[in-house]
Backbone of each chain as ProteinMPNN parsed JSONL, in Angstrom:
{"seq_chain_A": "XXXXXXXXXXXXXXXXXXXXXXXXXXXXXXXXXXXXXXXXXXXXXXXXXXXXXXXXXXXXXXXXXXXXXXXXXXXXXXXXXXXX", "coords_chain_A": {"N_chain_A": [[15.999, 12.224, 52.855], [13.545, 12.724, 50.424], [13.321, 14.489, 47.336], [10.653, 16.742, 46.297], [9.931, 16.239, 43.647], [11.463, 13.822, 42.232], [13.575, 13.305, 39.574], [12.962, 10.813, 37.245], [14.769, 8.095, 35.633], [13.802, 7.718, 33.065], [12.601, 10.19, 32.596], [14.839, 11.801, 32.708], [16.349, 10.957, 30.498], [14.613, 11.691, 28.438], [14.656, 14.475, 28.801], [17.374, 15.097, 28.336], [17.651, 14.341, 25.675], [15.748, 16.0, 24.493], [16.762, 18.557, 25.052], [19.042, 18.429, 23.548], [17.992, 18.522, 21.094], [17.27, 16.181, 19.757], [15.006, 14.72, 19.393], [12.626, 13.959, 17.123], [13.947, 15.246, 14.821], [14.097, 18.11, 12.856], [13.979, 18.113, 9.265], [15.826, 19.884, 8.018], [17.771, 20.127, 9.877], [19.409, 17.994, 10.225], [22.119, 17.868, 9.416], [23.408, 19.539, 11.213], [22.87, 18.241, 13.653], [24.184, 15.837, 13.243], [26.776, 16.744, 13.193], [27.069, 17.598, 15.824], [26.793, 15.145, 17.157], [29.071, 13.905, 16.18], [30.997, 15.481, 17.392], [30.67, 14.841, 20.075], [31.295, 12.093, 20.02], [33.952, 12.219, 19.156], [35.116, 13.491, 21.339], [34.845, 11.535, 23.302], [36.331, 9.506, 22.108], [38.9, 10.596, 22.087], [39.443, 10.642, 24.786], [39.439, 7.883, 25.304], [41.598, 7.078, 23.778], [43.683, 8.241, 25.108], [43.544, 6.902, 27.529], [43.884, 4.265, 26.813], [42.862, 1.76, 27.628], [40.46, 0.47, 27.066], [40.021, -1.148, 24.461], [38.056, -2.202, 22.815], [35.861, -0.472, 23.163], [36.99, 1.78, 22.183], [37.38, 1.099, 19.485], [34.749, 0.867, 18.806], [33.791, 3.469, 19.108], [35.307, 4.708, 17.142], [34.294, 3.47, 14.886], [31.665, 4.355, 14.943], [32.107, 7.022, 14.522], [33.123, 6.991, 11.925], [30.842, 6.104, 10.587], [29.106, 8.254, 11.069], [30.424, 10.227, 9.627], [30.126, 9.312, 7.001], [27.376, 9.475, 6.772], [27.007, 12.158, 7.114], [28.054, 13.173, 4.779], [26.157, 12.249, 2.931], [23.825, 13.525, 3.801], [24.474, 16.21, 3.494], [24.82, 16.316, 0.747], [22.239, 15.65, -0.2], [20.916, 17.782, 0.85], [21.921, 19.895, -0.605], [20.882, 19.214, -3.086], [18.157, 19.472, -2.642], [17.923, 22.171, -2.242], [18.515, 23.238, -4.652]], "CA_chain_A": [[14.762, 12.939, 52.5], [13.432, 12.764, 48.985], [12.862, 15.762, 46.767], [9.228, 16.68, 45.935], [9.828, 15.533, 42.371], [12.763, 13.279, 41.85], [13.52, 12.981, 38.161], [13.245, 9.408, 36.981], [15.709, 7.85, 34.566], [13.106, 7.985, 31.8], [12.435, 11.647, 32.43], [16.165, 12.385, 32.451], [16.709, 10.66, 29.111], [13.766, 12.529, 27.594], [15.121, 15.861, 28.916], [18.672, 15.203, 27.693], [17.444, 14.277, 24.218], [15.014, 17.22, 24.086], [17.69, 19.707, 25.097], [19.995, 18.277, 22.447], [17.239, 18.596, 19.832], [17.4, 14.887, 19.075], [13.714, 14.044, 19.284], [11.961, 14.52, 15.944], [14.871, 16.209, 14.205], [13.566, 18.681, 11.603], [14.796, 17.659, 8.147], [16.927, 20.775, 7.672], [18.715, 20.206, 11.002], [20.177, 16.752, 10.371], [23.562, 18.099, 9.287], [23.865, 20.117, 12.473], [22.806, 17.219, 14.687], [25.267, 14.881, 12.983], [28.006, 17.425, 13.612], [27.105, 17.571, 17.286], [27.073, 13.761, 17.553], [30.51, 13.674, 15.887], [31.79, 16.181, 18.412], [30.568, 14.029, 21.302], [32.059, 10.84, 19.835], [35.395, 12.547, 19.129], [35.536, 13.773, 22.706], [34.985, 10.242, 23.981], [37.417, 8.786, 21.473], [40.218, 11.115, 22.533], [39.63, 10.134, 26.175], [39.776, 6.467, 25.238], [42.952, 6.934, 23.236], [44.6, 8.613, 26.193], [43.529, 5.877, 28.579], [44.335, 2.993, 26.194], [42.458, 0.592, 28.417], [39.29, -0.205, 26.535], [40.239, -1.192, 23.002], [36.778, -2.474, 22.126], [35.066, 0.751, 23.196], [37.709, 2.686, 21.303], [37.031, 0.689, 18.108], [33.341, 1.133, 18.629], [33.665, 4.931, 18.922], [35.897, 5.025, 15.838], [33.362, 2.963, 13.887], [30.528, 5.269, 14.966], [32.573, 8.273, 13.919], [33.18, 6.779, 10.492], [29.47, 6.064, 10.12], [28.569, 9.621, 11.083], [31.027, 10.987, 8.522], [29.467, 8.889, 5.751], [25.992, 9.999, 6.779], [27.118, 13.61, 6.967], [28.244, 13.422, 3.337], [24.873, 12.038, 2.238], [22.849, 14.557, 4.212], [24.826, 17.5, 2.882], [24.557, 16.239, -0.686], [20.779, 15.731, -0.454], [20.535, 19.136, 1.197], [22.232, 20.76, -1.746], [19.949, 18.908, -4.171], [16.81, 19.993, -2.363], [17.924, 23.647, -2.292], [18.758, 23.693, -6.044]], "C_chain_A": [[14.677, 13.037, 50.981], [12.897, 14.134, 48.538], [11.383, 15.63, 46.375], [9.052, 15.958, 44.612], [11.214, 15.068, 41.966], [12.676, 12.808, 40.397], [13.863, 11.506, 37.939], [14.222, 9.301, 35.836], [15.072, 8.145, 33.212], [12.958, 9.449, 31.534], [13.779, 12.295, 32.091], [16.563, 12.176, 30.991], [15.921, 11.558, 28.159], [14.302, 13.983, 27.605], [16.449, 16.036, 28.172], [18.502, 15.237, 26.163], [16.721, 15.528, 23.704], [15.948, 18.414, 24.028], [18.695, 19.651, 23.952], [19.303, 18.367, 21.076], [17.266, 17.307, 19.047], [16.103, 14.073, 19.051], [12.983, 14.733, 18.136], [12.812, 15.639, 15.308], [14.227, 16.79, 12.934], [14.514, 18.371, 10.452], [15.974, 18.581, 7.843], [17.962, 20.9, 8.803], [19.561, 18.93, 11.161], [21.678, 17.006, 10.341], [24.13, 18.634, 10.605], [23.892, 19.087, 13.598], [23.913, 16.15, 14.501], [26.599, 15.474, 13.448], [28.151, 17.374, 15.132], [27.418, 16.159, 17.798], [28.534, 13.425, 17.299], [31.38, 14.292, 16.972], [31.831, 15.367, 19.724], [31.406, 12.746, 21.171], [33.544, 11.138, 19.822], [35.93, 12.851, 20.521], [35.773, 12.477, 23.479], [36.17, 9.467, 23.413], [38.787, 9.29, 21.949], [40.495, 10.7, 23.976], [40.082, 8.679, 26.162], [41.187, 6.255, 24.742], [43.999, 7.287, 24.278], [44.709, 7.493, 27.229], [44.097, 4.548, 28.111], [44.006, 1.745, 27.007], [41.327, -0.207, 27.799], [39.344, -0.177, 24.997], [38.908, -1.345, 22.268], [35.903, -1.217, 22.059], [35.669, 1.787, 22.242], [37.368, 2.369, 19.837], [35.591, 1.045, 17.813], [33.096, 2.618, 18.369], [34.203, 5.325, 17.534], [34.946, 4.605, 14.719], [32.153, 3.898, 13.783], [30.904, 6.576, 14.272], [32.622, 8.138, 12.388], [31.77, 6.752, 9.89], [28.879, 7.455, 10.026], [29.149, 10.447, 9.93], [30.392, 10.607, 7.193], [28.077, 9.492, 5.656], [26.011, 11.517, 6.564], [27.26, 13.962, 5.482], [26.922, 13.302, 2.602], [23.894, 13.15, 2.544], [23.192, 15.896, 3.564], [24.592, 17.485, 1.378], [23.055, 16.365, -0.98], [20.237, 17.111, -0.082], [20.745, 20.111, 0.071], [21.248, 20.52, -2.869], [18.6, 19.55, -3.92], [16.776, 21.521, -2.414], [18.184, 24.16, -3.695], [17.469, 24.146, -6.714]], "O_chain_A": [[15.656, 13.401, 50.33], [12.15, 14.812, 49.244], [10.909, 14.518, 46.143], [8.133, 15.154, 44.46], [12.019, 15.83, 41.43], [11.807, 12.01, 40.044], [14.903, 11.018, 38.381], [14.486, 10.282, 35.14], [15.696, 8.734, 32.33], [13.155, 9.918, 30.413], [13.844, 13.224, 31.286], [17.05, 13.094, 30.33], [16.471, 12.112, 27.207], [14.388, 14.629, 26.56], [16.627, 17.02, 27.454], [19.118, 16.044, 25.467], [17.034, 16.046, 22.632], [15.926, 19.187, 23.071], [19.142, 20.681, 23.449], [19.956, 18.297, 20.035], [17.283, 17.322, 17.816], [16.11, 12.885, 18.727], [12.749, 15.942, 18.173], [12.422, 16.807, 15.278], [13.854, 16.037, 12.035], [15.731, 18.366, 10.642], [17.032, 18.095, 7.442], [18.909, 21.68, 8.701], [20.331, 18.805, 12.113], [22.426, 16.436, 11.135], [25.204, 18.221, 11.044], [24.824, 19.063, 14.402], [24.484, 15.644, 15.467], [27.436, 14.779, 14.023], [29.241, 17.133, 15.65], [28.194, 15.985, 18.738], [29.167, 12.741, 18.104], [32.367, 13.702, 17.41], [32.869, 15.235, 20.371], [32.128, 12.368, 22.093], [34.326, 10.394, 20.413], [37.067, 12.506, 20.843], [36.755, 12.338, 24.207], [36.924, 8.843, 24.16], [39.706, 8.504, 22.18], [41.64, 10.438, 24.345], [40.983, 8.287, 26.903], [41.896, 5.368, 25.216], [45.076, 6.692, 24.315], [45.788, 7.179, 27.732], [44.702, 3.803, 28.882], [44.789, 0.796, 27.056], [41.242, -1.421, 27.985], [38.781, 0.705, 24.349], [38.667, -0.706, 21.244], [35.284, -0.934, 21.034], [34.959, 2.555, 21.593], [37.1, 3.277, 19.049], [35.255, 1.47, 16.708], [32.289, 2.98, 17.512], [33.623, 6.167, 16.848], [34.812, 5.309, 13.718], [31.678, 4.196, 12.687], [30.108, 7.152, 13.53], [32.219, 9.044, 11.657], [31.535, 7.308, 8.817], [28.233, 7.803, 9.037], [28.45, 11.265, 9.331], [30.145, 11.471, 6.352], [27.657, 9.959, 4.597], [25.13, 12.074, 5.909], [26.663, 14.924, 4.998], [26.592, 14.134, 1.757], [23.213, 13.656, 1.651], [22.301, 16.63, 3.135], [24.214, 18.499, 0.791], [22.651, 17.091, -1.888], [19.226, 17.556, -0.627], [19.935, 20.999, -0.196], [20.814, 21.458, -3.537], [17.972, 20.096, -4.827], [15.71, 22.106, -2.608], [18.095, 25.363, -3.939], [17.487, 24.556, -7.874]]}, "seq_chain_B": "XXXXXXXXXXXXXXXXXXXXXXXXXXXXXXXXXXXXXXXXXXXXXXXXXXXXXXXXXXXXXXXXXXXXXXXXXXXXXXXXXXXXXXXXXXXXXXXXXXXXXXXXXXXXXXXXXXXXXXXXXXXXXXXXXX", "coords_chain_B": {"N_chain_B": [[-9.964, -9.043, 1.681], [-9.576, -6.539, 4.106], [-9.89, -7.007, 7.615], [-12.084, -5.11, 9.78], [-10.495, -2.394, 11.271], [-9.617, -1.727, 14.65], [-9.877, 1.001, 16.968], [-6.984, 1.969, 18.742], [-6.452, 0.945, 22.098], [-5.824, 2.326, 25.401], [-3.279, 2.953, 27.899], [-3.703, 0.438, 29.833], [-3.653, -1.609, 27.9], [-1.367, -1.131, 26.351], [1.512, -1.536, 24.258], [-0.446, -0.703, 21.265], [-1.887, -3.311, 19.25], [-1.16, -5.245, 16.253], [-3.042, -4.213, 13.475], [-4.652, -2.428, 14.752], [-5.979, 0.92, 14.947], [-4.107, 3.872, 15.098], [-3.629, 7.223, 16.295], [-1.684, 10.032, 15.459], [0.745, 12.711, 15.857], [1.448, 14.632, 13.096], [3.129, 16.091, 10.216], [1.126, 17.493, 8.983], [-0.71, 18.041, 10.968], [-3.004, 16.145, 12.878], [-2.879, 12.647, 12.233], [-3.977, 9.403, 11.089], [-3.355, 5.903, 11.289], [-2.87, 2.406, 10.455], [-1.648, -0.062, 12.553], [1.062, -2.066, 11.761], [3.259, -3.247, 12.799], [5.062, -3.173, 15.901], [8.129, -2.119, 16.93], [11.233, -2.311, 18.689], [13.657, 0.245, 18.609], [16.958, 1.655, 18.668], [16.717, 3.339, 20.806], [14.023, 4.129, 21.332], [10.582, 2.93, 20.834], [9.326, 2.127, 17.604], [6.476, 2.599, 15.576], [5.359, 0.752, 13.017], [3.497, 1.381, 10.248], [0.771, 0.153, 8.202], [0.994, 1.292, 5.703], [3.629, 1.719, 5.378], [4.732, 3.912, 6.667], [6.764, 5.171, 9.354], [6.451, 5.659, 12.684], [7.529, 7.284, 15.542], [7.094, 6.184, 18.934], [6.596, 8.224, 20.801], [5.197, 10.085, 19.394], [2.739, 9.145, 19.027], [-0.636, 9.449, 19.888], [-1.82, 9.391, 23.228], [0.182, 7.841, 24.291], [2.171, 6.228, 26.857], [3.283, 8.26, 29.587], [6.254, 9.208, 31.307], [7.528, 8.457, 28.012], [8.534, 5.057, 27.178], [11.924, 4.078, 27.312], [14.993, 2.807, 26.017], [17.898, 1.586, 27.487], [21.191, 2.625, 26.61], [23.203, 0.773, 27.017], [21.916, -1.603, 26.721], [21.824, -2.2, 24.115], [23.216, -4.357, 21.833], [26.519, -4.987, 20.48], [26.448, -6.222, 17.978], [23.869, -5.568, 17.152], [24.003, -2.791, 17.011], [25.977, -2.463, 15.062], [24.749, -3.62, 12.876], [22.659, -1.858, 12.539], [24.082, 0.431, 11.853], [25.24, -0.398, 9.429], [22.946, -0.674, 7.914], [22.004, 1.943, 7.822], [24.068, 3.242, 6.391], [23.876, 1.867, 4.031], [21.314, 2.652, 3.186], [21.799, 5.33, 2.823], [23.758, 5.289, 0.822], [22.208, 4.195, -1.121], [20.748, 6.251, -2.025], [18.58, 7.248, -0.636], [16.626, 9.793, 0.951], [17.07, 11.456, 3.932], [15.35, 13.451, 4.597], [12.826, 12.766, 4.015], [10.271, 12.597, 5.825], [8.835, 10.425, 8.293], [9.569, 8.146, 7.005], [11.627, 5.188, 6.641], [14.456, 5.765, 6.625], [14.675, 8.335, 7.704], [13.577, 7.843, 10.234], [15.3, 5.883, 11.295], [17.792, 7.153, 11.24], [17.312, 9.264, 12.965], [16.955, 7.9, 15.399], [19.486, 6.72, 15.631], [21.207, 8.905, 15.94], [20.273, 9.911, 18.361], [20.81, 7.745, 20.056], [23.627, 7.515, 19.793], [24.459, 9.946, 20.811], [23.506, 9.77, 23.489], [24.974, 7.583, 24.355], [27.714, 8.274, 24.226], [27.875, 10.787, 25.315], [28.076, 11.449, 28.16], [30.619, 10.61, 29.04], [32.159, 11.742, 27.115], [31.961, 14.509, 27.027], [33.145, 17.564, 28.367], [32.812, 19.423, 31.433], [31.402, 22.756, 31.307], [33.569, 25.608, 31.049], [34.305, 27.499, 33.987], [32.986, 30.778, 34.46]], "CA_chain_B": [[-10.493, -7.841, 2.308], [-9.003, -6.338, 5.443], [-10.895, -6.894, 8.695], [-12.252, -3.766, 10.287], [-9.497, -2.073, 12.294], [-10.165, -1.128, 15.893], [-9.077, 2.095, 17.536], [-6.099, 1.446, 19.781], [-6.794, 1.256, 23.471], [-4.782, 3.132, 26.066], [-2.712, 2.558, 29.193], [-3.619, -0.95, 30.258], [-3.283, -2.51, 26.822], [-0.368, -0.48, 25.512], [1.241, -0.803, 23.001], [-1.49, -1.273, 20.412], [-1.51, -4.505, 18.495], [-1.305, -5.205, 14.803], [-4.409, -4.054, 12.972], [-5.377, -1.365, 15.437], [-5.774, 2.261, 14.424], [-3.502, 4.835, 16.023], [-3.588, 8.616, 15.866], [-0.369, 10.59, 15.796], [1.049, 14.07, 15.38], [2.13, 14.572, 11.812], [3.435, 17.414, 9.67], [-0.129, 18.159, 8.632], [-1.645, 17.948, 12.082], [-3.207, 14.764, 13.345], [-3.105, 11.64, 11.204], [-4.286, 8.075, 11.582], [-2.786, 4.8, 10.511], [-3.119, 1.072, 11.015], [-0.395, -0.639, 13.031], [1.486, -3.342, 11.173], [4.254, -3.84, 13.707], [5.7, -2.271, 16.841], [9.443, -2.724, 17.18], [12.209, -1.511, 19.405], [14.831, 0.757, 17.933], [18.112, 1.763, 19.553], [16.362, 4.121, 21.994], [12.582, 4.094, 21.579], [9.838, 2.011, 19.964], [8.739, 2.694, 16.392], [5.265, 1.966, 15.094], [5.381, 0.629, 11.559], [2.106, 1.346, 9.803], [0.593, -0.75, 7.04], [1.366, 1.982, 4.473], [5.078, 1.883, 5.341], [5.23, 5.004, 7.498], [7.361, 4.77, 10.621], [6.087, 6.717, 13.619], [8.068, 7.031, 16.878], [6.035, 6.014, 19.93], [6.247, 9.454, 21.518], [4.304, 10.916, 18.597], [1.426, 8.505, 19.024], [-1.492, 9.993, 20.952], [-2.141, 8.544, 24.391], [1.287, 6.957, 24.69], [2.459, 6.404, 28.285], [4.182, 9.368, 29.973], [7.112, 9.484, 30.162], [7.597, 7.275, 27.111], [9.542, 4.066, 27.583], [13.199, 4.214, 26.594], [15.902, 1.685, 26.165], [19.237, 2.035, 27.902], [22.201, 2.44, 25.555], [23.987, -0.436, 27.28], [21.135, -2.785, 26.354], [22.015, -2.451, 22.697], [24.416, -5.177, 21.628], [27.418, -4.516, 19.42], [25.949, -6.722, 16.686], [22.683, -4.811, 16.776], [24.407, -1.447, 16.623], [26.692, -2.51, 13.788], [23.757, -3.9, 11.823], [21.918, -0.612, 12.36], [24.973, 1.336, 11.13], [25.364, -0.861, 8.049], [21.68, -0.386, 7.242], [21.958, 3.375, 7.564], [25.01, 3.566, 5.314], [23.311, 1.288, 2.815], [20.206, 3.502, 2.74], [22.404, 6.585, 2.345], [24.392, 5.014, -0.476], [21.139, 3.869, -2.073], [20.131, 7.48, -2.509], [17.4, 7.66, 0.136], [16.793, 11.118, 1.519], [16.561, 11.474, 5.31], [14.341, 14.503, 4.759], [11.488, 12.183, 3.811], [9.811, 12.295, 7.182], [7.978, 9.264, 8.529], [10.079, 7.019, 6.268], [12.603, 4.413, 7.427], [15.787, 6.401, 6.774], [14.496, 9.45, 8.653], [13.339, 7.257, 11.557], [16.487, 5.171, 11.796], [18.859, 8.136, 11.475], [16.926, 9.973, 14.177], [17.271, 7.043, 16.554], [20.932, 6.498, 15.714], [21.832, 10.118, 16.503], [19.886, 9.968, 19.774], [21.552, 6.68, 20.741], [25.059, 7.843, 19.801], [24.618, 11.056, 21.75], [23.339, 9.265, 24.868], [26.016, 6.614, 24.698], [29.034, 8.86, 24.372], [27.832, 12.149, 25.848], [28.497, 11.653, 29.543], [32.074, 10.475, 29.17], [32.887, 12.48, 26.079], [31.92, 15.977, 27.096], [33.748, 18.131, 29.571], [31.974, 20.459, 31.979], [31.755, 24.07, 30.774], [34.547, 26.375, 31.821], [33.682, 28.489, 34.866], [33.17, 32.132, 33.948]], "C_chain_B": [[-9.979, -7.738, 3.746], [-10.09, -6.294, 6.513], [-10.964, -5.48, 9.208], [-11.229, -3.492, 11.402], [-10.156, -1.405, 13.48], [-9.27, 0.017, 16.318], [-8.252, 1.534, 18.696], [-6.59, 1.855, 21.159], [-5.684, 2.044, 24.125], [-4.329, 2.419, 27.341], [-2.606, 1.051, 29.425], [-3.186, -1.89, 29.124], [-2.375, -1.827, 25.801], [0.841, -1.39, 25.353], [0.139, -1.458, 22.192], [-0.976, -2.46, 19.614], [-1.673, -4.284, 17.003], [-2.772, -5.069, 14.424], [-5.189, -2.958, 13.671], [-5.039, -0.001, 14.837], [-5.136, 3.126, 15.495], [-3.576, 6.233, 15.42], [-2.233, 9.172, 16.3], [-0.222, 11.983, 15.237], [1.897, 13.957, 14.133], [2.435, 15.986, 11.344], [2.164, 18.207, 9.397], [-1.166, 18.084, 9.745], [-1.817, 16.506, 12.516], [-3.469, 13.835, 12.156], [-3.45, 10.325, 11.878], [-3.558, 7.052, 10.721], [-3.063, 3.485, 11.205], [-1.763, 0.421, 11.339], [-0.135, -1.983, 12.337], [2.422, -4.061, 12.166], [4.75, -2.761, 14.697], [7.061, -2.879, 17.154], [10.371, -1.735, 17.885], [13.303, -1.028, 18.483], [15.953, 0.818, 18.941], [17.746, 2.488, 20.843], [14.875, 3.99, 22.318], [11.911, 3.11, 20.623], [9.323, 2.777, 18.733], [7.491, 1.886, 16.034], [5.351, 1.956, 13.564], [3.931, 0.486, 11.1], [1.978, 0.53, 8.511], [0.881, -0.054, 5.715], [2.865, 2.267, 4.42], [5.614, 3.031, 6.184], [5.763, 4.476, 8.822], [7.159, 5.927, 11.603], [6.682, 6.405, 15.001], [6.938, 7.0, 17.93], [5.617, 7.342, 20.575], [5.4, 10.416, 20.679], [2.893, 10.342, 18.524], [0.579, 9.096, 20.162], [-1.761, 8.938, 22.011], [-1.037, 7.549, 24.735], [1.569, 7.188, 26.191], [3.426, 7.558, 28.516], [4.947, 9.001, 31.241], [7.186, 8.247, 29.28], [8.668, 6.288, 27.585], [10.779, 4.235, 26.694], [14.03, 3.003, 26.873], [17.263, 2.227, 26.55], [20.244, 1.716, 26.808], [22.968, 1.137, 25.753], [23.215, -1.728, 26.971], [21.324, -3.154, 24.879], [23.311, -3.22, 22.466], [25.269, -4.598, 20.483], [26.906, -4.968, 18.043], [24.76, -5.89, 16.2], [23.063, -3.415, 16.268], [25.104, -1.456, 15.251], [25.737, -2.788, 12.627], [22.979, -2.624, 11.487], [22.783, 0.371, 11.517], [25.12, 0.923, 9.662], [24.09, -0.528, 7.265], [21.583, 1.1, 6.884], [22.848, 3.764, 6.405], [24.46, 3.044, 3.987], [22.154, 2.16, 2.291], [20.742, 4.815, 2.189], [23.008, 6.387, 0.971], [23.364, 4.688, -1.56], [20.365, 5.08, -2.527], [18.88, 7.899, -1.748], [17.677, 9.014, 0.778], [16.224, 11.136, 2.948], [15.53, 12.55, 5.568], [12.93, 13.986, 4.509], [10.965, 11.728, 5.163], [8.808, 11.156, 7.193], [8.368, 8.072, 7.659], [11.229, 6.385, 7.054], [13.919, 5.133, 7.659], [15.711, 7.526, 7.8], [14.392, 8.885, 10.068], [14.604, 6.628, 12.13], [17.654, 6.136, 12.078], [18.568, 8.913, 12.771], [17.299, 9.174, 15.425], [18.782, 6.851, 16.738], [21.63, 7.703, 16.33], [21.51, 10.224, 17.991], [20.702, 8.953, 20.584], [23.032, 7.058, 20.882], [25.339, 8.965, 20.806], [24.549, 10.578, 23.189], [24.516, 8.395, 25.285], [27.345, 7.29, 25.027], [29.046, 10.201, 25.106], [28.5, 12.283, 27.232], [30.018, 11.591, 29.69], [32.82, 11.39, 28.222], [32.877, 13.974, 26.224], [32.489, 16.465, 28.423], [32.799, 19.198, 30.111], [32.369, 21.829, 31.43], [32.746, 24.784, 31.683], [33.831, 27.373, 32.745], [33.964, 29.9, 34.352], [33.74, 33.046, 35.015]], "O_chain_B": [[-9.955, -8.719, 4.49], [-11.103, -5.616, 6.338], [-9.999, -4.725, 9.083], [-11.117, -4.264, 12.354], [-11.107, -0.634, 13.347], [-8.065, 0.011, 16.067], [-8.736, 0.747, 19.51], [-7.079, 2.967, 21.357], [-4.702, 2.394, 23.471], [-4.918, 1.431, 27.779], [-1.542, 0.462, 29.234], [-2.445, -2.846, 29.353], [-2.57, -1.922, 24.59], [1.184, -2.02, 26.353], [-0.18, -2.629, 22.399], [0.22, -2.584, 19.347], [-2.237, -3.286, 16.554], [-3.635, -5.737, 14.993], [-6.278, -2.595, 13.227], [-3.954, 0.203, 14.293], [-5.561, 3.12, 16.651], [-3.584, 6.402, 14.2], [-1.711, 8.828, 17.36], [-0.92, 12.396, 14.311], [2.924, 13.279, 14.114], [2.051, 16.961, 11.991], [2.128, 19.427, 9.557], [-2.368, 18.065, 9.479], [-0.857, 15.735, 12.516], [-4.177, 14.186, 11.212], [-3.244, 10.152, 13.079], [-3.2, 7.318, 9.574], [-3.437, 3.444, 12.377], [-0.864, 0.37, 10.5], [-0.972, -2.885, 12.328], [2.378, -5.279, 12.338], [4.839, -1.584, 14.348], [7.143, -4.026, 17.595], [10.297, -0.52, 17.701], [13.822, -1.791, 17.669], [15.92, 0.123, 19.956], [18.391, 2.279, 21.87], [14.516, 3.762, 23.473], [12.548, 2.537, 19.739], [8.933, 3.94, 18.835], [7.459, 0.662, 16.17], [5.408, 3.001, 12.917], [3.227, -0.431, 11.524], [2.967, 0.263, 7.828], [1.004, -0.727, 4.691], [3.33, 2.973, 3.525], [6.823, 3.124, 6.399], [5.283, 3.47, 9.346], [7.64, 7.036, 11.375], [6.369, 5.362, 15.575], [5.948, 7.721, 17.804], [4.439, 7.559, 20.86], [4.939, 11.44, 21.184], [1.973, 10.985, 18.018], [1.062, 9.219, 21.287], [-1.909, 7.752, 21.715], [-1.287, 6.537, 25.39], [1.23, 8.245, 26.723], [4.308, 7.792, 27.69], [4.327, 8.516, 32.188], [6.941, 7.13, 29.736], [9.591, 6.66, 28.309], [10.678, 4.497, 25.495], [13.804, 2.268, 27.835], [17.722, 3.224, 25.992], [20.164, 0.672, 26.161], [23.34, 0.474, 24.785], [23.794, -2.814, 26.96], [21.023, -4.271, 24.459], [24.383, -2.768, 22.867], [24.789, -3.831, 19.648], [26.928, -4.205, 17.077], [24.651, -5.553, 15.021], [22.542, -2.926, 15.265], [24.864, -0.594, 14.405], [25.903, -2.251, 11.532], [22.682, -2.345, 10.326], [22.286, 1.038, 10.609], [25.126, 1.767, 8.767], [24.154, -0.146, 6.096], [21.142, 1.465, 5.794], [22.438, 4.528, 5.531], [24.569, 3.704, 2.954], [22.038, 2.375, 1.085], [20.216, 5.35, 1.213], [22.807, 7.197, 0.066], [23.613, 4.877, -2.751], [19.431, 4.965, -3.322], [18.185, 8.821, -2.175], [18.819, 9.338, 1.105], [15.04, 10.866, 3.15], [14.902, 12.573, 6.626], [11.952, 14.689, 4.763], [11.2, 10.594, 5.581], [8.048, 10.951, 6.247], [7.62, 7.099, 7.566], [11.738, 6.971, 8.01], [14.445, 5.117, 8.772], [16.582, 7.651, 8.661], [15.038, 9.383, 10.99], [14.933, 6.82, 13.301], [18.405, 5.951, 13.036], [19.472, 9.18, 13.563], [17.88, 9.703, 16.373], [19.283, 6.825, 17.862], [22.538, 7.548, 17.146], [22.373, 10.586, 18.79], [21.215, 9.267, 21.658], [23.611, 6.934, 21.961], [26.323, 8.93, 21.546], [25.4, 10.918, 24.012], [24.989, 8.465, 26.419], [28.017, 6.92, 25.99], [30.111, 10.694, 25.477], [29.374, 13.127, 27.433], [30.621, 12.416, 30.376], [33.962, 11.772, 28.477], [33.696, 14.657, 25.611], [32.317, 15.83, 29.463], [32.061, 19.814, 29.342], [33.539, 22.051, 31.118], [32.761, 24.596, 32.899], [32.866, 28.017, 32.334], [35.06, 30.179, 33.865], [33.961, 34.23, 34.76]]}, "name": "protein", "num_of_chains": 2, "seq": "XXXXXXXXXXXXXXXXXXXXXXXXXXXXXXXXXXXXXXXXXXXXXXXXXXXXXXXXXXXXXXXXXXXXXXXXXXXXXXXXXXXXXXXXXXXXXXXXXXXXXXXXXXXXXXXXXXXXXXXXXXXXXXXXXXXXXXXXXXXXXXXXXXXXXXXXXXXXXXXXXXXXXXXXXXXXXXXXXXXXXXXXXXXXXXXXXXXXXXXXXXXXXXXXXXXXXX"}
């Protein structure tokens, strides 16, 4: 039996991103969103390191984490400049 | 001289083509722009306007509901790495992601959404029961 309104994949993605505040990020919230993305990637990375089965995925997560750290530095610097 | 731009149609002939006028929600209310290109990002489509502004599809009026999305697994490693290199290059070049409707803002927004979707399910643990 199907539910009256079964959430489609598109609707689910929209809801997940909306709840995470990742659609149209306000300029002063980038630092916070980057921090949250880092937290998610680190969680995944630690799982992958424990499992040691998917080296490529592990490298990919590590690369993403490094990118987020670089971006975090830029966003926090430009944030300080704009508040001066 | 630029040919007269037409207002974008809806539903049946979505997305609008190059040269069509689109209306979108902006910081200052509703704005208009002429489509130069529509291209897929890591998660959603961006509308590149002829004045350089980058508008996500879900901000364009009359876009399909729910908006179309791309699955994280459809993004190739090469594409993701190129996107990451571009972001770092824009950051190192001194661009400010706070400049809304510009490339850096648009690409960083998509990258964070993509990264979150890609790693969230496996990377987060269920909340502790109270």
